[in-house]
C-alpha positions, 0 to 999 in steps of 0.5 A: 167918322172917316180918318182924315189922315193921309194914306199912301202906299208903295206897290212893288212888283215881286218880279225882281230885286228892289231897285233904287228907283223903287226904294226912292219911291217907297222912301218918299211915301214913308217920309210923307206918311211920317211927316203928316202922321199918316199911314204907310201901306205896302201892296205887293202887285203880284197879278203876274203869277208867272213872273212873281215869286215869294222869294222876291217878295221876301227880298223886297220886305227884307230890303225895306226893313234894312232901310228902316222903312217900317210899314203900317199893318200887314202887306196887301197882295194884289192877287187876293183882290181878283174878285173885287177887281171883277166886281168893279168891272161889272159896275162899269159894264152895268153903267155902260162904260165898257164894251166887249172886244172879240178880236185877237192880238194880231187883228187888234194890232192891225187896227191900232196901226191903221188908226195911228197912221190916220190919227184917230183913237181906237173905238168899238166901231173901228174894230169890225164886228165889235159894235151894234147888233153884231157885237150883241149877237156874239156876246149872246153866244158866250164867245170869249172876249175882253172888255174895253173901257169906253173913253168919251169921244168929246172933251178931255181928261184933266187932273192936277199933279203936285209936281207937274201941275195941271195936266190935260189929255184930249179924248181924241188922243186917247184910245179905249183901253182894256180893263179885263182880259179874255181870261178874266184877269184885270189889267194894271190900270183897273187893278190899281184903281180898285186897290187904291179905292179899297185901301183908302189911298189919299195920295198916289206918290210914284215915279213919273213913268206912271204919268202916262197911265194917269189919264186912264186911271182918272177916267176909271175913278170918275166912272166908279163915282170916286174922288181922285187921290192927290197925284205926285209923280216923282222925276225919274233917276238917270244914270251918269250918261243922262239915260234912265238908270239901268243895269248898264250903269252898274249896281241898281238893287238895294241888295247890291249896295248893302253887299258893297258896305253902304250903310242903310242910313247913307243910301236913304240919305242919298235917295232922298236927295235924288229929286227932293231938296230940304230947302237949305244947304244940308246934305248929311241927314238921317231918317228922323231929320229927313222926316222932319224936313220933308214936304211934297212941295220940295220935290223937284220936277227935273230928273236927278242923276245917280252919282256913285261918288256922292253916295260914297261920300255920304256913306263916309260921312255916315260912317263917322256919324254912327257910334262904334258900338253900332258899326263894329257888328257890321264890320265884324260880318265882313271880316273873314275867319280867323280874323272874325273870331279873334276880333269878336273875342277882343271887343274893346280892341275891335271898338278901338279899331272901328273908331280908328278906321272909320274916318279913313273909309267910305264903305264898311267893306273898305273899313274891313280891309283896313281892320283885318290886319289888326286881327290877322294871326302872326303865322298868316300875316303876308307882306305885300310884294310891291310894298316890300320891294319898295321899302325893304329894297336895301335889306341891310338898311331895312334891318338896321331901321327895324332893329332900332325901332324894336329897341324903342318898343321893347323899352318904352314905358309907358307903351303909348303914342305920346312916348313912342312918337318922340322916341321914334322920331329921335331914332330917325334923326340919329340915323340921319333919315326922314321920319317916313324912311323909318315909318314906312318899312315899319308899317309894312312890317306891322300891317303887311302893306304900305297903307294903314292908319297912323303908325302910332295908332297902329303900334298902340292898337297892336300892343307891345307884344304883337308889334315886337312879334311882327317886327321879328317876323319881318326881320326873318322875311328880310333875311330870306329876301337877302339870301335869295338875292 
């Protein structure tokens, strides 16, 4: 009995990194398969041996694993199907669907250019020596040749697309097309149809840049006596300038966003909303939520614009969603040594710092930058020159304020935010200054810059000893600055 469950495939070419357009196509296939209980298959289209590489195949698999797009079964390599592709071409030849073409590239280009000007499609009789007895004689001698599919002269090819609706292409506007090159290798359209039939693909979900290939593939399906799959052509992703997304718009590979500190769940969430809508106001969704909400009917026809700000916002939301226990290891990877080693050795403080900084950042990279000073050794703590110039501008005032803070920190019992805050605010009041005039010089002393999480959180997470040590080091630096002025 035939398995009634849908079968879909993602079919990347291993000639480069997995880009966001390909990742979005893989995601839509995955979501549909999981939503319907179907199978999500992977086919590596590596027939272009010169440009394909095992390294790129490995990178594609790694990127899909990072995104959480688990494939059913082992990947299939298109290059392994060469004998089957040729066998399908032979079936087409025996049924009279192909004709031999002996013309070289230049001759064919001239013929195509002439026919375009005249508004006529390419047919065998339009290429000198490629029809009738002359063609048969050349074939009998074993002269090398390509094989072209014979498009019917009359009528039209029609098919339905889930996104674009009924589509019709008149045969008078469709050239005969190559199915097998002179060297015996199949072209893309033939290989794709042969592979999809072999894999039992029921739904072809791909970018709508493939829409122009579909009439040719429909002709091949029908010539091979096969049923058509359901076609779903997803709108293209555009850059902010309204043109097709490319390297000129910045990072386009999944790997690049991974290196920038974008979480996989945030990128998946963002890509899902490029060309699809859940049908309500939800925007922040994880993979299981996307699976539950997904349907082909909600894929949009209009192209979507890749908005880096929206991706950053979603990443910030997912940073807040992810538990510190799962976020801390990612943050730890981005810390340099020796901070990484110190953070790894103080797990509880690492988790507390992770919890604190994740609400202020949009990327893990930004989180790491905020977390690093918490674990910087005292001897390596550097004071930002601009922050020090601004907040330690008058050394005597800065010294007075830091010494007053130091006294409170040394004597506070317990050493906790709810006791430190009122005590330090009282110091500011006694000195006749606003709290910010006290807290900013302290922030520079503790963290090396004028930007950090809340000052009381910083004091607690550093602890009494480290806080006092850093204030003492800041006082030494203020003394050096004063002596040099």
